[in-house]
C-alpha positions, 0 to 999 in steps of 0.5 A, a space after each residue: 284721521 283727525 285731519 279728515 274730521 277737521 277738514 270735513 268739519 271746516 268744509 261743512 261750516 265754510 259751505 254753509 257760510 258761503 251758501 248763506 252769503 250767496 242767498 243774499 247776493 249770488 255775486 258776493 265777493 270771492 274773498 270769503 270762498 277763497 279764504 275758506 279754500 286757503 284755509 282748508 290748504 293750510 289745515 295740514 300745516 296747522 295740524 303741527 301746532 301744539 295741541 291743547 287736550 280737552 278732557 270729555 267725560 262722554 268720550 269712550 276710551 280709545 282702543 289700542 293703536 295696534 288695532 287701528 293702524 292698519 285701517 289708518 294706513 289703508 285710508 292714507 294710501 287711498 287718500 295719496 292715490 287720489 291726490 296723485 290722480 288728480 295732480 296728474 290731471 292738472 299736469 295733463 291739463 297744462 300740457 294740453 294748454 301748451 299744445 294749444 298755445 303752439 297751434 294758435 297764431 299771434 294776432 296781427 290786427 292793429 284794431 285788436 292791439 289798439 283796443 287791447 292797450 286802451 283797456 289795459 290803460 283803463 284797468 291800470 294793468 301793467 303786465 304784458 298780455 298777448 292775443 292769440 287767434 285759435 281756429 277751434 276755440 269756441 269762446 274767448 278765454 285767458 290762460 297762463 300764470 306767468 305769461 297770460 294769453 287771451 285766446 280769441 276765436 277765428 271769427 273775432 275779426 268780424 266783431 264790432 269794436 264795442 263787442 271786442 272792447 267788452 271781451 278784452 275788458 272781461 278777460 283783462 280783468 281776470 289778469 288784474 284780479 289774479 284769478 288764474 292763480 285763484 283758480 290754481 289754489 282752488 284746484 290744489 284744494 280739490 287735489 288735497 280733499 278730492 274725496 270731499 264734494 263740499 270742496 269741489 262745490 266751493 271751487 265751482 262757487 269761486 269760479 262763478 264769483 270771479 266771473 261775476 266780479 269781472 262782469 262788474 268791472 266791465 259795467 263800471 268801465 262804462 259799458 251798457 248792461 244790455 249790450 253786455 248781456 247781449 254780448 254774453 249770449 252771443 258769445 256763450 258756448 257750452 264746450 270743454 275748455 281747459 280747467 286752468 283757463 278763465 272764459 268770458 262765457 264758460 262754466 259760470 251759470 249764464 242766466 244768473 250773470 245776465 240777471 246780475 248784469 241787468 239788475 245791478 243789485 247792490 253788494 253786501 257789506 264788507 263787514 259781514 264777509 270779514 266776520 264770516 272769514 274770521 269765523 272760518 279761520 278761527 274754527 280751523 284754528 280751534 279744530 287744529 289745536 284742540 284735541 279731545 281726549 277721554 277723561 281719566 276716571 279714578 275707580 275707588 276700591 276699598 284698600 286699593 288706590 293712591 293711598 300710601 301702604 304706610 297708612 294702611 298697615 302698621 310697621 310690624 305688618 309692613 316688616 312681616 309682609 316684606 320678609 315673608 316667603 313668596 312660596 312658603 311650600 318650597 
C-alpha cells in the first residue's frame, strides 16, 4: 500500500514539473521526463532501503494487520493481473513487428544506400542500420532494439533526394539518441503503473519530446525549416503503428512540431532541467525512506504508569501483597 501512495505522489510531482517545463517550451529536453519515469521504475527497489520512522501526532493509530490483510492481497492481485496483461501486449507487439519485418523487402536502391551512408556519417553513427520497404507501411519509422531497421513505404522511390535525406536523417536520429530503448523504458513504467494515468501521460510526453529532438537534429544538419515542415505534412499519416516503433510523422502532435520547426524557439536552460530532475529524485528517495507512524502517547493515570512499585508501597505492604492468597474463599 505504501508503494501505491509513493508512486502516486511521485507521478503527481513529476507530472506537474514536466507540465510547467512544457509550458515554457513544448520541445524541452526529454531528460526530465525520462528521469521521472526511470525513478518510478526504481521506486520498488528504493522501498527496500532502510526506513526512517517519523512520528506524527496527527496520524490515527493503525488497525490490526489481520483486518487489512485481505484488502492488501486483493489490491496486489489486481495490480499483478494488470501488469501481466500489459506485459503480454508488449510481447504481442514484438511478435507483430517480427512478422512485419518478415513481410518487408530489403531495399536495393543504390540512391537510398548512398543517402543512408551520408546521413550516418554526418550523425557520427557507427551502428549498421538496414533499410526495408514494406507495401503496407503508411509512413517511415524505425524499429529494432539490437538490429535497427528503417521501414519505408513502397512509394519512397518517387521521393526527391532532399526528401529522402530528411526522412533518413530523422529516423537515424532516433537510433543515435537510443530513443527505442527510451520508449521501451517508458512502456515498462506503464506496465508497472498501468493504473496511473499520469504515467501514461508522461510516456506520451516523452515520445513527443523525442520527436522534437530529432526534428531539431535535422534542422541543425542544414535542412531548410520550411522544406522540412512541408515534408512532415506530406508524410504524415494517422495510422496504427507498432508501439515500439518511432515514426517520422506518427503519434506526436504534428501542428506543434511544425510550429517548433518554423519558429525555432530557444530551449530552456539546462540548469532548470537538472534542478527539476534533482527535486524529483530527492522526493522519490524521501517517499521511499521516510515512514510516517503515529506518535506513542503516554496516558498518565494516578497510581499507574512506568513508576516502580517500590516507590508506591512500603516493604511491609509489598510483602503482604506478595504473600496474599489469590482466592481467599477457597
